[in-house]
C-alpha positions, 0 to 999 in steps of 0.5 A: 858654317854655311847656314844655306848649305846647312839648310839644304843639307838638313832638308835633303836628309828630312825628304829622304834623300841619300846625299852622295858626291854624285847627287848633291856634291856640296851637301856631301862635302859639307857632311865630310866635315866633323863639325858640320856633321856634329851640328846637323846630327845636334839639330836632327836630335831635337826633333827625334831624328839622326844622321847615318852614313853608309858602311862605304862612307859614300852616302848620308841619310836620316833615320828615326830615333824612336822606332815606336813613333807612328811616322817611324813605323810607316817609314820602316815598313815602307822601306821593306815594301819598296825593296821587297818588289825591287831587290830581286831585279836590282840584284840581277841588274847587279850581276849583269853590270858587273859581267858587262864591266871590262874588269868585272868591277861591281857597280857603286857609287861614283862608277861610270855607267856607259850605255854603248859599253854595256850594249857592246858586251851585251851584244856579243854574248848570248848569255848576257843578252838573254839575262838582259831579255829575262830582266826586262820582263820583270815589271820593275824593268818592264820593256816592250823593246825587241832589241838590245838597245831598246832594252838597256835604255829602259833599264837605264831610265828606270834606274835613274828615275829610281835615283841609282843613276844620274845622268851626265849627258843630253843623249842619255849615254853616260851615268854615274852611279849614286850612293843609293847603291851603297845603301842597297848594299847595306840593306842586302847585308842586313837581309843576309844577316837576318834570314827570317824578317817576319816577327823576329826582327823588331822595328827597332833593330830595322830602324837602326840599320836601314831607315 
């Protein structure tokens, strides 16, 4: 086993990063090995942590084993505060990106996102152009741009900042979607399965699924 890669992988997990092929290809390949996965899991177990994989197998992340522990509770609440403010605009972006894809493919880890392709679809459709304009009124993607190019650039830059996209070229016109989308889909599935979150779902349930 590569001890340096083991160390980098563990550090990434403990830093709340989602390890995927697009952002950390070496660490992702390392985790694809069952013996390596077991070694990482055994190490994290000693500090009351564990590794989880997204339902599509495209992302690895770290969880707390004891949801009653103070840091675990803080992390759990932090996840939901984060997504409470981001889920609506992110879902609207997911729909827009799907409608702008030639085959209607939903955005997911590994998908190539082309700014020019998005812009072409948006500029040819009043409905899509309006959807983008509405999206950039939301504080997450807030933009003062008055044209489609300026608005789409703002959205893509914000998605890169949040870790949902990784830039492939210096011009910023090509991106790969990351495993953070995989994590988001799991969050959405969890929320759909539990219509009421306040008070009805214990920290342990949330922790085991999301954090």
